[in-house]
VMD Tcl script that draws the C-alpha trace (Angstrom):
set ca {
  {-7.70 4.22 17.93}
  {-4.06 5.07 17.25}
  {-2.77 4.56 13.66}
  {0.10 2.45 14.92}
  {-2.17 0.15 16.90}
  {-4.51 -0.23 13.91}
  {-1.57 -1.05 11.68}
  {-0.43 -3.63 14.21}
  {-3.78 -5.28 14.21}
  {-3.90 -5.41 10.39}
  {-0.42 -6.87 10.36}
  {-1.32 -9.60 12.86}
  {-4.56 -10.31 10.90}
  {-2.63 -10.59 7.64}
  {-0.10 -12.98 9.25}
  {-2.92 -15.24 10.48}
  {-4.60 -15.08 7.08}
  {-1.26 -16.15 5.49}
  {-1.09 -19.12 7.88}
  {1.55 -17.69 10.12}
  {1.63 -17.39 13.85}
  {1.64 -13.61 14.71}
  {4.85 -13.67 16.66}
  {7.93 -11.45 16.26}
  {10.30 -14.35 15.66}
  {8.17 -15.81 12.83}
  {7.89 -12.37 11.17}
  {11.57 -11.63 11.71}
  {12.79 -14.77 9.94}
  {10.38 -14.40 7.05}
  {11.08 -10.68 6.58}
  {14.87 -10.83 6.80}
  {15.13 -13.72 4.30}
  {13.16 -11.71 1.75}
  {14.30 -8.17 2.33}
  {17.13 -6.88 0.20}
  {18.24 -4.14 2.63}
  {19.82 -4.25 6.02}
  {18.26 -6.84 8.32}
  {15.73 -5.62 10.90}
  {16.05 -6.56 14.59}
  {13.74 -8.62 16.70}
  {12.93 -5.38 18.65}
  {11.84 -3.58 15.46}
  {9.53 -6.39 14.39}
  {8.16 -6.65 17.93}
  {7.40 -2.90 17.90}
  {5.46 -3.34 14.63}
  {3.39 -6.07 16.08}
  {2.78 -4.21 19.35}
  {1.69 -1.02 17.66}
  {4.65 0.99 18.82}
  {6.01 1.68 15.30}
  {5.14 1.47 11.65}
  {7.77 0.24 9.23}
  {9.23 2.50 6.54}
  {7.73 2.35 3.06}
  {10.33 -0.06 1.61}
  {9.77 -2.48 4.48}
  {6.01 -2.11 4.20}
  {6.13 -3.11 0.50}
  {8.10 -6.23 1.38}
  {5.72 -7.10 4.24}
  {2.67 -6.66 1.96}
  {4.23 -8.86 -0.74}
  {5.03 -11.61 1.74}
  {1.53 -11.55 3.33}
  {-0.19 -11.23 -0.06}
  {-2.08 -8.06 0.79}
  {-2.05 -4.67 -0.93}
  {0.47 -2.29 0.69}
  {-2.11 0.53 1.04}
  {-4.60 -1.79 2.70}
  {-1.97 -3.10 5.14}
  {-0.91 0.41 6.03}
  {-4.27 2.25 6.11}
  {-7.05 -0.39 6.10}
  {-9.90 -1.40 3.78}
  {-11.30 2.18 3.79}
  {-8.54 3.10 1.31}
  {-9.60 0.42 -1.11}
  {-13.25 1.50 -0.82}
  {-12.22 5.11 -1.43}
  {-10.23 4.22 -4.51}
  {-13.16 2.18 -5.92}
  {-15.53 5.06 -5.39}
  {-13.18 7.50 -7.04}
  {-12.64 5.21 -10.04}
  {-16.34 4.55 -10.30}
  {-17.05 8.30 -10.43}
  {-14.70 8.59 -13.38}
  {-16.09 5.50 -15.14}
  {-19.68 6.77 -14.78}
  {-19.04 10.40 -15.54}
  {-16.77 10.17 -18.58}
  {-17.91 9.11 -22.01}
  {-16.15 7.82 -24.97}
  {-15.30 11.16 -26.45}
  {-13.81 12.45 -23.23}
  {-11.64 9.38 -22.91}
  {-10.33 10.01 -26.43}
  {-9.44 13.55 -25.47}
  {-7.62 12.42 -22.33}
  {-5.74 9.70 -24.32}
  {-4.71 12.29 -26.94}
  {-3.58 14.61 -24.21}
  {-1.43 11.89 -22.54}
  {0.18 11.11 -25.92}
  {1.43 14.68 -26.29}
  {5.08 15.52 -25.39}
  {5.51 17.13 -22.01}
  {6.02 20.74 -23.35}
  {2.82 20.57 -25.39}
  {0.81 19.13 -22.37}
  {2.01 22.11 -20.38}
  {0.69 24.53 -23.02}
  {-2.69 22.77 -23.05}
  {-2.92 22.88 -19.32}
  {-2.16 26.58 -19.35}
  {-4.94 27.21 -21.89}
}
mol new
graphics top color blue
foreach p $ca { graphics top sphere $p radius 0.5 }
foreach p [lrange $ca 0 end-1] q [lrange $ca 1 end] { graphics top cylinder $p $q radius 0.2 }
display resetview
């Protein structure tokens, strides 16, 4: 399936989950009253819901906040969340206390000293 169509489906599903009717007019009013930038048009919102376009990152963040969903999940789907969980789990399982202390000490170093450590 096309990424834009998948995004549109997630957007409609998020609107329904938030108790909103998945119609352009509903989303237009909600979005424009909460967006700090230039207002979007009815056509733009309609294109989001039809799967013809994906909003820019700043607009996506506002949409996610309004619909109470993580921006990365709204944009890319649940697979992203699962991937992040697997990645974090790998770190949690593979790193012991001593390694964590080393990482913490490294992060407390000033940037020039971190660069030297990386080069070594």
